[in-house]
N, C-alpha and C positions, 0 to 999 in steps of 0.2 A: 452159153451163159458163163460169164467170168465168175470165178470164186471170189469171195469178198476180202481181198487182200490189198485194196488200194491204199488204205490208211493204216497207221501203226497202232491204233487203239483209241480209247475213249478221249484222251487228251490230244486233240487234233488242231490246236490253234484256232484260227477263225473259221476253218472248215467245219468244226464241230460246235459252232456257236449259233445261237438264235439270231434272227435278223436284228433284234434290238441290241444285242451284245456287239454285233459287228459294226453297228452304226455309232460307235463311241469314238472319242479321240484317242483312246488307248491303243498303243502299238502292240499288236499281238502277232507273233510270227506264225506262219503256216507250218504244219507238220510236213516232213519230207515225203515225197512220193517214192515208190520202189526203186526207180532208177537212181535217185539221190542216196539211197541206202545201200546200193550195190546189189539190189534184189532183181534187177532187170534180167530176164531170161533164166530165172531160177525156177525149177519145177514146183508146181503145186499139185498135190495128189489128193483125191477124194478118198478118205478113209472109211466113211460110213454114209449111208443114204437111207432114209426111212420116211415113207409117206405117213403123215400124222392126221391128215384130213383130206377127204376127197369127195367131189361131187361132179356132175356133168360139166359145170362151168367154173370150178374152183378147186385148187389143190394147194396144200401146205405140206412142206417136207422139211425135215431136219437133216443137216449134213454135219460132218466133222471133216476137216481138211488140214493138211500140213504143207508148209512151204519149206523146201530144202535148199541148202547151199550146194554148190557143185561137188563138194566132198561128201554129200549125203547127210551132213549134220543138220539138225532142225534149226530153222530160223524162227518160225512161229507156228502155233496151232490154234484152231478155234472151232467152235460149234456155231451154227447159224440156222435160223428158220427162214425159209423163203416162202412167199405166198404168190401164186400165179392165178390169174383169172382169164377166162375165155371172153374175148371181145370180138364179136362176129365170128370169123373163122380162125383168128389168131389168138395165141396165148401170150399174155404179158406178165412179167414179173412186177408186182405192185408193192411188195415190201421185202426187205432183206434185213434181218436183225441178227448180227453177230454177237456172241457172248462167249464166256470162258476163254478169252484171248490170253494166250501164253506166249511170251517172248523168250528166246534163248540166246545166250551170248556165244 
């Protein structure tokens, strides 16, 4: 499972808008992806992992992770809650909610 670092934060251009907002004539630029920010191939480390809800067919867990530059300085940190459910014999991630996003220069 990929850690939730695809976007830069809550202000994500049209990627972070509702379908009604995207269907306007207004020109809204998309937020850059990691490769456009120079983040491609930079390491992301899992700092914390805690199961907060668990049953035979559902689990929710909280993580804290950090993305680093090649010189080991921080790019960004965030917390997130993931929810996974068992469908048949497979487990599927059904929600991913990042919060406490911090960006570093």
